[in-house]
C-alpha positions in Angstrom: 104.2 146.7 -11.4 102.4 146.6 -8.1 100.7 149.8 -6.8 101.0 150.5 -3.1 98.4 153.0 -1.8 98.3 154.4 1.9 95.1 153.4 3.6 95.4 154.8 7.1 97.5 154.9 10.2 95.5 153.7 13.3 95.5 155.4 16.7 97.9 152.4 17.8 100.4 153.6 15.2 100.0 150.5 12.8 100.2 151.8 9.3 97.9 150.0 6.7 98.6 150.1 2.9 96.6 148.7 0.0 98.9 146.7 -2.5 97.3 146.0 -6.0 98.9 142.7 -7.1 99.7 142.1 -10.8 97.3 139.1 -10.8 94.4 141.2 -10.0 94.3 140.3 -6.2 95.2 142.7 -3.5 97.0 142.7 -0.2 96.6 144.9 2.8 100.0 145.5 4.3 100.4 146.4 8.1 103.5 147.8 9.4 104.7 149.1 12.8 108.0 150.1 14.5 108.1 147.6 17.5 111.8 148.3 18.2 111.1 150.8 21.1 108.9 148.2 22.7 111.3 145.5 22.2 114.1 147.7 23.7 112.1 148.4 26.7 111.3 144.7 27.2 115.0 143.9 27.3 115.7 146.8 29.7 112.9 145.7 32.1 113.8 141.9 31.9 117.2 143.1 33.2 115.9 145.5 35.7 114.3 143.4 38.4 112.3 140.4 39.0 109.1 142.1 37.8 107.2 142.1 41.1 105.5 145.2 42.5 106.9 146.4 45.9 104.0 144.5 47.7 104.8 141.4 45.5 101.0 141.2 44.8 101.5 141.8 41.0 104.2 140.8 38.5 105.0 142.4 35.2 105.6 139.5 32.6 105.5 140.8 29.0 104.8 143.3 26.5 103.4 142.3 23.1 103.6 144.7 20.4 100.2 145.2 18.7 101.6 144.3 15.3 102.4 140.8 16.5 99.0 140.4 18.0 97.5 141.3 14.6 100.0 138.7 13.0 98.7 136.0 15.4 95.1 137.0 14.7 95.4 137.0 10.9 97.9 134.1 10.4 97.2 131.7 13.3 93.5 132.7 14.0 93.5 133.2 17.6 93.3 136.4 19.7 96.2 136.6 22.3 94.3 139.0 24.5 91.0 136.7 24.8 90.7 135.0 28.1 90.0 131.6 26.3 93.5 131.8 24.7 95.4 132.4 27.8 96.9 128.9 27.8 98.2 129.3 24.3 99.7 132.7 25.0 101.3 131.3 28.2 103.0 128.5 26.2 104.3 131.1 23.6 105.6 133.4 26.2 107.4 130.5 28.0 109.0 129.3 24.8 112.6 130.4 23.9 111.2 131.6 20.7 109.3 134.5 22.2 111.6 135.4 25.2 112.0 138.8 23.6 108.5 139.7 24.6 109.2 138.9 28.3 109.8 141.8 30.8 110.8 139.6 33.8 112.6 136.2 34.3 110.9 133.0 35.1 108.1 131.1 33.7 104.4 131.7 33.7 
């Protein structure tokens, strides 16, 4: 039987637990309730075109930190690093990740 032990909850709200696997290995599980962020993304996407009143800035997306962590661990890239901007742009423009967008249009 696997044993799950709470490690800590980070300041971002991500909960990390230690899981002892039956084969002698371990897994660190990270969990986070991203539903409020995704609900807000949907509301903002339907609110307006995302531009500020002066049209100098545009709101485009909100990425839950747990997804950033998943991309970092599983795909090996940092969504917030400047050198990864093109990869992030491709993801945010894909239909697979439209739920992260907070305004219509392409980046």
